[in-house]
gemmi code that builds the backbone of each chain (N, CA, C; Angstrom):
import gemmi

chains = {
    "A": [
        ("MET", (161.344, 118.808, -92.350), (162.573, 119.572, -92.594), (162.364, 121.070, -92.381)),
        ("ILE", (163.318, 121.701, -91.784), (163.248, 123.133, -91.572), (163.954, 123.856, -92.725)),
        ("ASP", (163.251, 124.776, -93.380), (163.911, 125.542, -94.441), (164.462, 126.850, -93.858)),
        ("CYS", (165.079, 127.667, -94.695), (165.730, 128.889, -94.205), (164.726, 129.862, -93.585)),
        ("LYS", (163.562, 129.948, -94.188), (162.553, 130.875, -93.682), (162.174, 130.516, -92.249)),
        ("LYS", (161.904, 129.239, -92.057), (161.524, 128.740, -90.735), (162.702, 128.902, -89.762)),
        ("ALA", (163.889, 128.595, -90.252), (165.079, 128.681, -89.396), (165.278, 130.115, -88.903)),
        ("ALA", (165.122, 131.083, -89.821), (165.311, 132.489, -89.438), (164.271, 132.912, -88.407)),
        ("LEU", (163.069, 132.392, -88.542), (162.026, 132.716, -87.565), (162.344, 132.098, -86.203)),
        ("LEU", (162.786, 130.846, -86.235), (163.110, 130.166, -84.969), (164.292, 130.820, -84.258)),
        ("VAL", (165.216, 131.362, -85.047), (166.375, 132.053, -84.473), (165.891, 133.213, -83.590)),
        ("GLU", (164.864, 133.931, -84.052), (164.324, 135.036, -83.252), (163.565, 134.506, -82.042)),
        ("LYS", (162.730, 133.523, -82.319), (161.846, 133.010, -81.280), (162.616, 132.422, -80.099)),
        ("LYS", (163.680, 131.721, -80.416), (164.377, 130.998, -79.340), (165.090, 131.941, -78.354)),
        ("LYS", (165.203, 133.206, -78.743), (165.787, 134.165, -77.802), (164.834, 134.454, -76.645)),
        ("TYR", (163.561, 134.217, -76.891), (162.561, 134.584, -75.881), (161.773, 133.416, -75.304)),
        ("VAL", (161.610, 132.356, -76.096), (160.834, 131.232, -75.570), (161.589, 129.914, -75.744)),
        ("LYS", (161.197, 128.955, -74.923), (161.806, 127.636, -75.019), (161.139, 126.903, -76.183)),
        ("LEU", (161.935, 126.504, -77.147), (161.376, 125.822, -78.312), (161.116, 124.354, -77.991)),
        ("PRO", (160.098, 123.778, -78.652), (159.888, 122.337, -78.470), (161.087, 121.556, -79.008)),
        ("PHE", (161.231, 120.355, -78.489), (162.409, 119.543, -78.805), (162.660, 119.378, -80.303)),
        ("PHE", (161.575, 119.059, -81.049), (161.777, 118.818, -82.480), (162.242, 120.067, -83.216)),
        ("SER", (161.831, 121.260, -82.715), (162.290, 122.503, -83.339), (163.765, 122.746, -83.046)),
        ("VAL", (164.134, 122.490, -81.788), (165.541, 122.664, -81.394), (166.418, 121.766, -82.255)),
        ("PHE", (165.988, 120.523, -82.368), (166.752, 119.534, -83.130), (166.815, 119.923, -84.612)),
        ("GLY", (165.645, 120.272, -85.158), (165.565, 120.649, -86.573), (166.413, 121.867, -86.882)),
        ("LEU", (166.367, 122.840, -85.968), (167.140, 124.064, -86.162), (168.642, 123.763, -86.114)),
        ("LYS", (169.022, 122.947, -85.143), (170.439, 122.591, -85.016), (170.945, 121.921, -86.280)),
        ("PHE", (170.122, 121.025, -86.784), (170.518, 120.324, -87.997), (170.633, 121.293, -89.170)),
        ("HIS", (169.629, 122.145, -89.305), (169.643, 123.114, -90.404), (170.891, 124.005, -90.320)),
        ("MET", (171.170, 124.468, -89.115), (172.323, 125.344, -88.917), (173.632, 124.652, -89.290)),
        ("SER", (173.668, 123.341, -89.036), (174.907, 122.608, -89.311), (175.181, 122.501, -90.813)),
        ("ILE", (174.135, 122.644, -91.610), (174.358, 122.521, -93.054), (174.190, 123.838, -93.825)),
        ("CYS", (173.746, 124.908, -93.129), (173.445, 126.148, -93.855), (174.269, 127.336, -93.349)),
        ("LYS", (175.216, 127.732, -94.153), (176.110, 128.829, -93.789), (175.360, 130.163, -93.742)),
        ("ASP", (174.459, 130.361, -94.696), (173.684, 131.612, -94.740), (172.929, 131.841, -93.429)),
        ("CYS", (172.317, 130.777, -92.943), (171.540, 130.917, -91.711), (172.442, 131.099, -90.493)),
        ("ARG", (173.621, 130.527, -90.524), (174.578, 130.791, -89.429), (174.965, 132.268, -89.456)),
        ("HIS", (175.187, 132.775, -90.640), (175.478, 134.205, -90.767), (174.303, 135.041, -90.293)),
        ("TYR", (173.107, 134.582, -90.656), (171.919, 135.320, -90.234), (171.852, 135.391, -88.706)),
        ("GLU", (172.095, 134.281, -88.056), (172.017, 134.272, -86.596), (173.038, 135.233, -85.979)),
        ("ASN", (174.236, 135.239, -86.515), (175.243, 136.185, -86.002), (174.802, 137.624, -86.215)),
        ("ASP", (174.285, 137.907, -87.404), (173.809, 139.261, -87.703), (172.668, 139.662, -86.763)),
        ("SER", (171.775, 138.722, -86.575), (170.607, 139.000, -85.734), (171.024, 139.362, -84.306)),
        ("LYS", (171.971, 138.594, -83.773), (172.457, 138.896, -82.415), (173.155, 140.251, -82.376)),
        ("ALA", (173.920, 140.534, -83.430), (174.632, 141.814, -83.485), (173.643, 142.980, -83.520)),
        ("ILE", (172.542, 142.791, -84.231), (171.524, 143.848, -84.303), (170.898, 144.089, -82.924)),
        ("ASP", (170.590, 142.994, -82.222), (170.030, 143.136, -80.862), (170.949, 144.001, -80.007)),
        ("HIS", (172.237, 143.684, -80.126), (173.222, 144.398, -79.330), (173.285, 145.877, -79.714)),
        ("LEU", (173.314, 146.127, -81.018), (173.361, 147.514, -81.510), (172.160, 148.308, -81.023)),
        ("ILE", (170.998, 147.694, -81.103), (169.777, 148.394, -80.703), (169.815, 148.735, -79.212)),
        ("LYS", (170.288, 147.784, -78.405), (170.392, 148.054, -76.967), (171.321, 149.226, -76.687)),
        ("MET", (172.388, 149.301, -77.485), (173.350, 150.373, -77.252), (172.831, 151.727, -77.728)),
        ("VAL", (172.134, 151.719, -78.848), (171.643, 152.976, -79.403), (170.467, 153.526, -78.604)),
        ("TYR", (169.542, 152.625, -78.288), (168.361, 153.064, -77.544), (168.541, 152.743, -76.072)),
        ("ASP", (169.270, 153.576, -75.374), (169.538, 153.197, -73.980), (168.544, 153.822, -72.988)),
        ("ASN", (167.596, 154.624, -73.494), (166.550, 155.208, -72.648), (167.093, 155.965, -71.439)),
        ("SER", (168.249, 156.579, -71.581), (168.814, 157.256, -70.416), (168.737, 158.779, -70.533)),
        ("ALA", (168.060, 159.270, -71.573), (167.945, 160.719, -71.730), (167.101, 161.303, -70.602)),
        ("LYS", (167.473, 162.490, -70.182), (166.701, 163.140, -69.119), (166.395, 164.579, -69.514)),
        ("LEU", (165.231, 165.028, -69.099), (164.902, 166.437, -69.289), (165.494, 167.199, -68.109)),
        ("SER", (165.982, 168.405, -68.364), (166.539, 169.178, -67.262), (165.411, 169.686, -66.358)),
        ("GLU", (165.763, 170.058, -65.132), (164.755, 170.584, -64.210), (164.098, 171.829, -64.794)),
        ("GLU", (164.923, 172.596, -65.506), (164.412, 173.817, -66.117), (163.319, 173.497, -67.142)),
        ("GLU", (163.595, 172.488, -67.962), (162.609, 172.096, -68.972), (161.330, 171.570, -68.331)),
        ("LYS", (161.518, 170.857, -67.241), (160.348, 170.333, -66.545), (159.527, 171.467, -65.938)),
        ("GLN", (160.247, 172.442, -65.368), (159.538, 173.599, -64.803), (158.719, 174.300, -65.878)),
        ("LYS", (159.335, 174.442, -67.061), (158.634, 175.084, -68.182), (157.358, 174.333, -68.514)),
        ("MET", (157.465, 173.026, -68.537), (156.284, 172.194, -68.826), (155.199, 172.412, -67.787)),
        ("ILE", (155.622, 172.414, -66.525), (154.648, 172.597, -65.442), (153.962, 173.949, -65.576)),
        ("GLU", (154.776, 174.978, -65.875), (154.189, 176.316, -66.029), (153.186, 176.364, -67.170)),
        ("LYS", (153.555, 175.738, -68.288), (152.640, 175.731, -69.429), (151.329, 175.033, -69.090)),
        ("LEU", (151.442, 173.963, -68.305), (150.228, 173.235, -67.934), (149.364, 174.043, -66.974)),
        ("GLN", (150.049, 174.806, -66.108), (149.289, 175.587, -65.126), (148.611, 176.800, -65.762)),
        ("GLU", (149.148, 177.228, -66.912), (148.518, 178.333, -67.627), (147.131, 177.958, -68.114)),
        ("ARG", (146.946, 176.659, -68.244), (145.685, 176.216, -68.865), (144.531, 176.247, -67.892)),
    ],
    "B": [
        ("MET", (137.157, 173.617, -57.323), (137.864, 172.617, -56.517), (138.514, 171.553, -57.401)),
        ("LYS", (137.709, 171.070, -58.352), (138.176, 169.998, -59.233), (139.392, 170.467, -60.047)),
        ("LEU", (139.303, 171.722, -60.503), (140.372, 172.291, -61.310), (141.681, 172.326, -60.523)),
        ("GLU", (141.549, 172.709, -59.266), (142.729, 172.818, -58.423), (143.420, 171.456, -58.273)),
        ("LYS", (142.608, 170.458, -58.068), (143.126, 169.106, -57.908), (143.855, 168.669, -59.180)),
        ("THR", (143.251, 168.989, -60.335), (143.845, 168.649, -61.620), (145.224, 169.283, -61.771)),
        ("THR", (145.325, 170.554, -61.382), (146.581, 171.277, -61.504), (147.674, 170.601, -60.672)),
        ("ILE", (147.318, 170.236, -59.459), (148.298, 169.577, -58.600), (148.732, 168.248, -59.213)),
        ("ASP", (147.786, 167.483, -59.677), (148.093, 166.189, -60.285), (149.040, 166.322, -61.475)),
        ("THR", (148.728, 167.262, -62.345), (149.543, 167.362, -63.560), (150.964, 167.816, -63.250)),
        ("SER", (151.126, 168.629, -62.230), (152.491, 169.045, -61.900), (153.284, 167.847, -61.385)),
        ("GLN", (152.593, 166.953, -60.737), (153.276, 165.719, -60.319), (153.554, 164.825, -61.521)),
        ("TRP", (152.656, 164.866, -62.471), (152.855, 164.076, -63.695), (154.201, 164.402, -64.317)),
        ("VAL", (154.490, 165.690, -64.420), (155.739, 166.095, -65.074), (156.930, 165.476, -64.336)),
        ("GLN", (156.938, 165.631, -63.006), (158.062, 165.066, -62.252), (158.119, 163.544, -62.359)),
        ("GLU", (156.947, 162.941, -62.364), (156.932, 161.480, -62.346), (157.138, 160.829, -63.698)),
        ("TYR", (156.554, 161.440, -64.749), (156.510, 160.727, -66.030), (157.270, 161.377, -67.177)),
        ("ALA", (157.678, 162.633, -67.004), (158.269, 163.359, -68.147), (159.483, 162.638, -68.739)),
        ("ASP", (160.393, 162.175, -67.892), (161.595, 161.520, -68.411), (161.261, 160.233, -69.164)),
        ("TYR", (160.356, 159.468, -68.588), (159.966, 158.224, -69.239), (159.344, 158.491, -70.609)),
        ("LEU", (158.403, 159.424, -70.626), (157.721, 159.751, -71.885), (158.694, 160.341, -72.903)),
        ("PHE", (159.613, 161.158, -72.381), (160.610, 161.780, -73.261), (161.466, 160.708, -73.946)),
        ("ASN", (161.947, 159.746, -73.169), (162.735, 158.653, -73.742), (161.936, 157.831, -74.738)),
        ("PHE", (160.691, 157.610, -74.392), (159.815, 156.840, -75.265), (159.690, 157.540, -76.618)),
        ("ALA", (159.439, 158.835, -76.577), (159.278, 159.611, -77.816), (160.603, 159.745, -78.564)),
        ("LEU", (161.659, 159.990, -77.803), (162.974, 160.188, -78.423), (163.429, 158.933, -79.170)),
        ("SER", (163.203, 157.778, -78.562), (163.630, 156.533, -79.203), (162.870, 156.285, -80.496)),
        ("ARG", (161.684, 156.829, -80.585), (160.872, 156.582, -81.774), (160.947, 157.695, -82.812)),
        ("LEU", (161.477, 158.845, -82.410), (161.504, 159.968, -83.352), (162.905, 160.515, -83.617)),
        ("ASN", (163.830, 160.236, -82.705), (165.199, 160.735, -82.819), (165.262, 162.242, -83.041)),
        ("ASP", (164.417, 162.976, -82.364), (164.377, 164.422, -82.521), (163.985, 164.996, -81.157)),
        ("GLU", (164.985, 165.572, -80.457), (164.753, 166.008, -79.081), (163.651, 167.047, -78.950)),
        ("ASP", (163.689, 168.044, -79.842), (162.695, 169.113, -79.741), (161.295, 168.589, -79.983)),
        ("LEU", (161.183, 167.755, -81.017), (159.888, 167.171, -81.333), (159.413, 166.287, -80.175)),
        ("ALA", (160.346, 165.510, -79.604), (160.000, 164.634, -78.481), (159.484, 165.463, -77.309)),
        ("LYS", (160.177, 166.569, -77.009), (159.747, 167.453, -75.914), (158.347, 167.995, -76.174)),
        ("ASP", (158.137, 168.457, -77.403), (156.823, 169.001, -77.756), (155.722, 167.967, -77.569)),
        ("LEU", (156.004, 166.751, -78.013), (154.975, 165.718, -77.904), (154.693, 165.355, -76.449)),
        ("VAL", (155.739, 165.383, -75.623), (155.529, 165.098, -74.198), (154.624, 166.182, -73.603)),
        ("GLN", (154.961, 167.429, -73.937), (154.123, 168.536, -73.459), (152.674, 168.362, -73.945)),
        ("ASP", (152.519, 168.077, -75.219), (151.173, 167.880, -75.788), (150.437, 166.736, -75.106)),
        ("THR", (151.202, 165.697, -74.786), (150.600, 164.541, -74.119), (150.046, 164.924, -72.750)),
        ("PHE", (150.839, 165.704, -72.007), (150.361, 166.152, -70.698), (149.097, 167.002, -70.850)),
        ("ILE", (149.109, 167.882, -71.847), (147.943, 168.745, -72.061), (146.717, 167.904, -72.418)),
        ("ALA", (146.910, 166.982, -73.371), (145.799, 166.114, -73.776), (145.314, 165.274, -72.596)),
        ("GLY", (146.266, 164.814, -71.788), (145.922, 164.011, -70.620), (145.103, 164.801, -69.628)),
        ("MET", (145.530, 166.037, -69.427), (144.833, 166.924, -68.492), (143.425, 167.211, -68.979)),
        ("GLN", (143.328, 167.505, -70.275), (142.015, 167.821, -70.834), (141.094, 166.613, -70.841)),
        ("GLY", (141.700, 165.452, -71.030), (140.870, 164.252, -71.112), (140.746, 163.522, -69.788)),
        ("LEU", (141.145, 164.200, -68.736), (141.171, 163.560, -67.413), (139.830, 162.937, -67.034)),
        ("SER", (138.751, 163.582, -67.473), (137.420, 163.056, -67.131), (137.162, 161.721, -67.842)),
        ("ASN", (137.894, 161.509, -68.960), (137.726, 160.240, -69.685), (138.581, 159.122, -69.107)),
        ("PHE", (139.514, 159.509, -68.253), (140.398, 158.507, -67.667), (139.640, 157.720, -66.615)),
        ("LYS", (139.457, 156.424, -66.938), (138.596, 155.604, -66.081), (139.351, 155.065, -64.868)),
        ("GLY", (140.637, 155.199, -64.912), (141.406, 154.682, -63.789), (141.575, 153.179, -63.834)),
        ("ASN", (141.189, 152.560, -64.972), (141.379, 151.105, -65.042), (142.765, 150.724, -65.565)),
        ("SER", (143.578, 151.740, -65.888), (144.984, 151.467, -66.149), (145.785, 152.471, -65.338)),
        ("ALA", (147.090, 152.240, -65.244), (147.914, 153.194, -64.517), (147.976, 154.485, -65.326)),
        ("VAL", (148.153, 155.606, -64.641), (148.253, 156.901, -65.329), (149.347, 156.844, -66.386)),
        ("LYS", (150.461, 156.213, -66.030), (151.599, 156.124, -66.947), (151.189, 155.424, -68.253)),
        ("THR", (150.517, 154.289, -68.121), (150.070, 153.534, -69.297), (149.139, 154.382, -70.153)),
        ("TRP", (148.281, 155.098, -69.469), (147.315, 155.936, -70.164), (148.028, 157.066, -70.914)),
        ("LEU", (148.968, 157.707, -70.267), (149.721, 158.779, -70.926), (150.529, 158.230, -72.111)),
        ("VAL", (151.105, 157.045, -71.922), (151.869, 156.432, -73.018), (150.963, 156.186, -74.219)),
        ("SER", (149.721, 155.753, -73.956), (148.823, 155.478, -75.078), (148.488, 156.768, -75.837)),
        ("ILE", (148.400, 157.871, -75.114), (148.174, 159.165, -75.781), (149.397, 159.529, -76.619)),
        ("LEU", (150.565, 159.376, -76.002), (151.812, 159.714, -76.695), (152.004, 158.854, -77.944)),
        ("LYS", (151.667, 157.563, -77.827), (151.804, 156.646, -78.965), (151.004, 157.134, -80.162)),
        ("ARG", (149.784, 157.578, -79.907), (148.956, 158.062, -81.022), (149.590, 159.274, -81.676)),
        ("LYS", (150.188, 160.118, -80.856), (150.836, 161.322, -81.404), (152.064, 160.960, -82.239)),
        ("ILE", (152.804, 159.957, -81.757), (153.989, 159.509, -82.499), (153.572, 158.919, -83.854)),
        ("ILE", (152.514, 158.115, -83.830), (152.038, 157.502, -85.083), (151.595, 158.584, -86.069)),
        ("ASP", (150.984, 159.648, -85.560), (150.611, 160.769, -86.438), (151.841, 161.366, -87.127)),
        ("VAL", (152.912, 161.530, -86.346), (154.147, 162.077, -86.915), (154.702, 161.133, -87.984)),
        ("TRP", (154.721, 159.838, -87.656), (155.202, 158.848, -88.629), (154.421, 158.945, -89.929)),
        ("ARG", (153.114, 159.047, -89.777), (152.264, 159.073, -90.984), (152.530, 160.306, -91.819)),
        ("GLN", (152.743, 161.435, -91.151), (153.079, 162.654, -91.900), (154.380, 162.461, -92.665)),
        ("LYS", (155.357, 161.834, -91.982), (156.649, 161.606, -92.629), (156.535, 160.585, -93.751)),
        ("GLU", (155.730, 159.586, -93.522), (155.544, 158.496, -94.482), (155.140, 159.023, -95.853)),
        ("THR", (154.255, 160.003, -95.869), (153.769, 160.524, -97.150), (154.874, 161.262, -97.899)),
        ("ARG", (155.871, 161.721, -97.125), (156.966, 162.453, -97.763), (158.134, 161.543, -98.152)),
        ("LYS", (158.070, 160.327, -97.679), (159.190, 159.417, -97.880), (159.213, 158.877, -99.307)),
        ("THR", (160.391, 158.840, -99.895), (160.462, 158.338, -101.262), (161.003, 156.916, -101.296)),
        ("ASP", (162.056, 156.688, -100.524), (162.690, 155.380, -100.572), (162.227, 154.511, -99.402)),
        ("THR", (161.185, 153.756, -99.588), (160.730, 152.883, -98.511), (160.929, 151.421, -98.893)),
        ("PHE", (160.817, 150.609, -97.880), (160.937, 149.178, -98.106), (159.548, 148.567, -98.302)),
        ("SER", (158.574, 149.435, -98.604), (157.187, 148.964, -98.547), (156.921, 147.751, -99.444)),
        ("SER", (157.620, 147.679, -100.572), (157.372, 146.538, -101.456), (158.226, 145.338, -101.053)),
        ("TYR", (158.999, 145.537, -99.976), (160.012, 144.559, -99.582), (159.462, 143.153, -99.410)),
        ("PHE", (158.321, 143.073, -98.700), (157.839, 141.738, -98.389), (156.848, 141.164, -99.387)),
        ("SER", (156.639, 141.895, -100.461), (155.888, 141.257, -101.524), (156.760, 140.133, -102.099)),
        ("LYS", (158.067, 140.377, -102.123), (158.979, 139.317, -102.548), (159.713, 138.719, -101.355)),
        ("GLY", (160.368, 139.585, -100.566), (161.084, 139.085, -99.402), (162.446, 138.528, -99.773)),
        ("PRO", (163.315, 138.376, -98.762), (164.673, 137.909, -99.022), (164.775, 136.385, -99.084)),
        ("LEU", (163.665, 135.726, -98.787), (163.719, 134.282, -98.669), (162.758, 133.590, -99.613)),
        ("GLY", (163.298, 132.723, -100.440), (162.444, 131.816, -101.194), (162.557, 130.492, -100.503)),
        ("GLU", (162.997, 129.488, -101.213), (163.257, 128.212, -100.545), (164.500, 128.342, -99.680)),
        ("GLY", (165.415, 129.134, -100.154), (166.589, 129.483, -99.357), (166.723, 130.986, -99.417)),
        ("TRP", (167.879, 131.503, -99.044), (168.096, 132.937, -99.139), (168.301, 133.305, -100.601)),
        ("LEU", (167.606, 134.317, -101.074), (167.772, 134.711, -102.464), (169.160, 135.326, -102.657)),
        ("GLU", (169.659, 135.165, -103.850), (171.054, 135.480, -104.131), (171.539, 136.828, -103.573)),
        ("ASN", (170.805, 137.900, -103.839), (171.294, 139.206, -103.375), (170.935, 139.519, -101.924)),
        ("HIS", (170.341, 138.575, -101.261), (169.871, 138.825, -99.900), (170.556, 137.928, -98.878)),
        ("ARG", (171.576, 137.219, -99.311), (172.181, 136.254, -98.385), (172.974, 136.956, -97.288)),
        ("PRO", (172.685, 136.593, -96.031), (173.420, 137.219, -94.924), (174.902, 136.888, -95.018)),
        ("LYS", (175.711, 137.875, -94.749), (177.157, 137.626, -94.819), (177.793, 137.595, -93.429)),
        ("GLY", (176.967, 137.838, -92.414), (177.492, 137.777, -91.051), (178.440, 138.907, -90.722)),
        ("ARG", (178.185, 140.072, -91.338), (179.124, 141.188, -91.141), (178.632, 142.243, -90.151)),
        ("ILE", (177.372, 142.097, -89.720), (176.792, 143.161, -88.907), (177.607, 143.423, -87.634)),
        ("SER", (178.191, 142.359, -87.073), (178.957, 142.556, -85.838), (180.164, 143.479, -86.057)),
        ("GLU", (180.609, 143.568, -87.304), (181.728, 144.488, -87.592), (181.326, 145.938, -87.333)),
        ("ILE", (180.015, 146.190, -87.443), (179.524, 147.557, -87.271), (179.760, 148.049, -85.847)),
        ("GLU", (179.680, 147.112, -84.902), (179.772, 147.487, -83.493), (180.991, 148.332, -83.155)),
        ("GLU", (182.059, 148.059, -83.864), (183.284, 148.811, -83.602), (183.117, 150.298, -83.887)),
        ("ALA", (182.141, 150.603, -84.722), (181.904, 152.005, -85.078), (180.849, 152.636, -84.182)),
        ("MET", (180.581, 151.971, -83.053), (179.452, 152.384, -82.228), (179.495, 153.834, -81.772)),
        ("GLU", (180.703, 154.355, -81.550), (180.817, 155.741, -81.117), (180.418, 156.701, -82.236)),
        ("ASN", (180.418, 156.156, -83.429), (180.160, 156.938, -84.618), (178.693, 157.386, -84.697)),
        ("ALA", (178.502, 158.697, -84.829), (177.137, 159.223, -84.886), (176.400, 158.736, -86.131)),
        ("GLU", (177.182, 158.483, -87.191), (176.577, 157.995, -88.434), (175.860, 156.668, -88.222)),
        ("LEU", (176.445, 155.848, -87.354), (175.847, 154.539, -87.127), (174.480, 154.676, -86.481)),
        ("LYS", (174.410, 155.608, -85.530), (173.139, 155.839, -84.856), (172.089, 156.265, -85.889)),
        ("THR", (172.515, 157.145, -86.765), (171.602, 157.612, -87.808), (171.177, 156.451, -88.712)),
        ("ALA", (172.147, 155.577, -89.029), (171.843, 154.438, -89.901), (170.831, 153.506, -89.252)),
        ("ILE", (171.081, 153.167, -87.987), (170.172, 152.269, -87.285), (168.800, 152.903, -87.168)),
        ("PHE", (168.821, 154.177, -86.816), (167.560, 154.875, -86.674), (166.788, 154.917, -87.985)),
        ("GLY", (167.513, 155.209, -89.052), (166.880, 155.268, -90.368), (166.249, 153.935, -90.750)),
        ("CYS", (166.949, 152.840, -90.420), (166.424, 151.519, -90.750), (165.174, 151.186, -89.949)),
        ("VAL", (165.170, 151.565, -88.668), (163.971, 151.333, -87.858), (162.808, 152.150, -88.429)),
        ("GLN", (163.113, 153.389, -88.798), (162.068, 154.255, -89.357), (161.482, 153.679, -90.643)),
        ("GLY", (162.313, 152.934, -91.380), (161.862, 152.373, -92.648), (160.905, 151.198, -92.505)),
        ("LEU", (160.767, 150.683, -91.282), (159.855, 149.552, -91.082), (158.407, 150.014, -91.256)),
        ("PRO", (157.548, 149.120, -91.752), (156.125, 149.470, -91.812), (155.606, 149.786, -90.405)),
        ("GLU", (154.606, 150.617, -90.342), (154.129, 151.145, -89.055), (153.870, 150.074, -87.988)),
        ("LYS", (153.144, 149.053, -88.365), (152.806, 148.032, -87.379), (154.045, 147.286, -86.892)),
        ("TYR", (154.934, 146.972, -87.834), (156.178, 146.301, -87.460), (156.971, 147.173, -86.492)),
        ("LYS", (156.983, 148.466, -86.830), (157.777, 149.403, -86.048), (157.298, 149.463, -84.593)),
        ("THR", (155.995, 149.571, -84.398), (155.493, 149.670, -83.022), (155.763, 148.381, -82.250)),
        ("VAL", (155.502, 147.249, -82.885), (155.710, 145.966, -82.208), (157.205, 145.742, -81.927)),
        ("PHE", (158.015, 146.004, -82.926), (159.470, 145.827, -82.810), (160.049, 146.694, -81.689)),
        ("MET", (159.643, 147.970, -81.654), (160.135, 148.879, -80.615), (159.691, 148.421, -79.226)),
        ("ASP", (158.429, 148.038, -79.118), (157.927, 147.572, -77.822), (158.740, 146.393, -77.311)),
        ("LYS", (159.086, 145.489, -78.230), (159.801, 144.288, -77.810), (161.299, 144.537, -77.635)),
        ("MET", (161.908, 145.127, -78.654), (163.358, 145.246, -78.666), (163.885, 146.377, -77.778)),
        ("VAL", (163.180, 147.486, -77.748), (163.676, 148.631, -76.989), (163.094, 148.648, -75.577)),
        ("ASP", (161.780, 148.462, -75.492), (161.157, 148.520, -74.166), (161.142, 147.167, -73.473)),
        ("GLU", (161.521, 146.130, -74.208), (161.577, 144.769, -73.664), (160.291, 144.381, -72.960)),
        ("LYS", (159.203, 144.731, -73.591), (157.910, 144.387, -73.015), (157.610, 142.908, -73.198)),
        ("ASP", (156.736, 142.428, -72.346), (156.313, 141.051, -72.384), (155.561, 140.768, -73.703)),
        ("SER", (155.903, 139.662, -74.365), (155.297, 139.357, -75.667), (153.769, 139.291, -75.595)),
        ("GLU", (153.266, 138.643, -74.555), (151.805, 138.504, -74.423), (151.126, 139.855, -74.314)),
        ("GLU", (151.757, 140.728, -73.567), (151.222, 142.064, -73.376), (151.147, 142.803, -74.718)),
        ("ILE", (152.195, 142.653, -75.521), (152.233, 143.304, -76.829), (151.128, 142.748, -77.727)),
        ("CYS", (150.954, 141.431, -77.701), (149.891, 140.809, -78.501), (148.529, 141.367, -78.125)),
        ("LYS", (148.304, 141.498, -76.828), (147.022, 142.018, -76.345), (146.825, 143.442, -76.842)),
        ("GLU", (147.862, 144.247, -76.657), (147.751, 145.657, -77.017), (147.489, 145.847, -78.500)),
        ("HIS", (148.145, 145.051, -79.330), (147.999, 145.222, -80.776), (146.963, 144.277, -81.364)),
        ("ASP", (146.348, 143.494, -80.503), (145.319, 142.567, -80.934), (145.828, 141.622, -82.028)),
        ("ILE", (146.934, 140.970, -81.756), (147.492, 140.002, -82.701), (147.733, 138.677, -81.998)),
        ("THR", (147.795, 137.608, -82.783), (148.054, 136.299, -82.184), (149.562, 136.146, -81.940)),
        ("ALA", (149.898, 135.139, -81.143), (151.306, 134.899, -80.846), (152.081, 134.585, -82.124)),
        ("SER", (151.507, 133.785, -83.003), (152.259, 133.429, -84.213), (152.418, 134.644, -85.130)),
        ("ASN", (151.381, 135.468, -85.161), (151.469, 136.732, -85.885), (152.601, 137.603, -85.326)),
        ("PHE", (152.682, 137.628, -84.011), (153.720, 138.402, -83.329), (155.122, 137.964, -83.767)),
        ("TRP", (155.345, 136.656, -83.799), (156.678, 136.159, -84.165), (156.999, 136.430, -85.623)),
        ("VAL", (155.971, 136.370, -86.460), (156.196, 136.679, -87.875), (156.600, 138.151, -88.029)),
        ("ILE", (155.947, 139.015, -87.260), (156.290, 140.443, -87.322), (157.731, 140.681, -86.867)),
        ("ILE", (158.099, 140.084, -85.724), (159.467, 140.242, -85.217), (160.477, 139.708, -86.249)),
        ("HIS", (160.168, 138.555, -86.785), (161.020, 137.892, -87.776), (161.197, 138.776, -89.018)),
        ("ARG", (160.106, 139.273, -89.548), (160.180, 140.091, -90.759), (160.848, 141.439, -90.506)),
        ("ALA", (160.542, 142.015, -89.346), (161.169, 143.297, -89.004), (162.676, 143.112, -88.926)),
        ("LYS", (163.073, 141.979, -88.339), (164.502, 141.701, -88.185), (165.168, 141.476, -89.534)),
        ("LEU", (164.501, 140.762, -90.413), (165.049, 140.537, -91.755), (165.270, 141.871, -92.461)),
        ("GLN", (164.265, 142.712, -92.349), (164.357, 144.010, -93.028), (165.447, 144.882, -92.407)),
        ("MET", (165.525, 144.861, -91.071), (166.560, 145.622, -90.367), (167.954, 145.163, -90.793)),
        ("ARG", (168.111, 143.858, -90.842), (169.419, 143.292, -91.181), (169.864, 143.732, -92.572)),
        ("GLU", (168.928, 143.599, -93.483), (169.260, 143.931, -94.861), (169.505, 145.435, -95.036)),
        ("CYS", (168.676, 146.219, -94.373), (168.803, 147.672, -94.458), (170.149, 148.118, -93.886)),
        ("LEU", (170.518, 147.567, -92.721), (171.789, 147.947, -92.097), (172.971, 147.562, -92.972)),
        ("GLU", (172.891, 146.369, -93.533), (173.991, 145.908, -94.379), (174.152, 146.822, -95.592)),
        ("LYS", (173.005, 147.146, -96.213), (173.046, 148.013, -97.403), (173.525, 149.417, -97.048)),
        ("THR", (173.024, 149.938, -95.924), (173.365, 151.300, -95.543), (174.829, 151.394, -95.134)),
        ("TRP", (175.253, 150.431, -94.339), (176.582, 150.539, -93.743), (177.701, 150.123, -94.679)),
        ("PHE", (177.472, 149.074, -95.434), (178.547, 148.580, -96.292), (178.418, 149.079, -97.730)),
        ("ASN", (177.391, 149.892, -97.957), (177.200, 150.507, -99.278), (177.207, 149.535, -100.442)),
        ("ASP", (176.475, 148.440, -100.281), (176.394, 147.567, -101.463), (174.985, 147.079, -101.701)),
    ],
}
model = gemmi.Model(1)
for chain_id, residues in chains.items():
    chain = gemmi.Chain(chain_id)
    for i, (resn, *xyz) in enumerate(residues, 1):
        res = gemmi.Residue()
        res.name, res.seqid = resn, gemmi.SeqId(i, " ")
        for name, pos in zip(("N", "CA", "C"), xyz):
            atom = gemmi.Atom()
            atom.name, atom.element = name, gemmi.Element(name[0])
            atom.pos, atom.b_iso = gemmi.Position(*pos), 0.0
            res.add_atom(atom)
        chain.add_residue(res)
    model.add_chain(chain)
structure = gemmi.Structure()
structure.add_model(model)
structure.setup_entities()
């Protein structure tokens, strides 16, 4: 039997790896009877989405700032 | 002669790697000025340690490893000043046989998305990531933000695959709970 702790872990894992059949089955069954874990899965997906939006890695340094860096390095 | 070559290389470093390193630092510190300073320091340290660079990794990877150490130093300085941490969080954890009464997920996090334009939300998410224990934070960021390969992360942090999943799982539990508490004020 899969308990909530295991279910919450599998919820994360299955986003990245293919789970073995018995885990898939066990998780599905657990989810069908556990509202808390269904909520957890929704929350978990929402967090993934939020993180992607917040950390978009699109910041850029201006050419001026880069020039400053180069100058500082050349001073050395 | 050697010095001249070094100078040319480092000027290319700035053009090639500055933005990447800046984003890396910014995502982990949420402080533009500090991120810029650390990038500059990283280039300086890289230049000074050039003789130690064996060339068995890409320059970028090597510079990132220098930057990572600097970021961890900043975290540690902040850690000592922090009063409200989740450090005791996993001595008990939100899960016993089932979800403990005050820790039960309510499935409300998706409601937060609507406030995405809100600067407060960014601060909340950032604050929650910062609250993670150091090891969780580095692994979580590598996976969730940089989307690095799990095996690669395990190698870098010298952890087993099952250890890796436990870290991701626990970091996520803590993030979820922290966001819910911060955002919904309960």
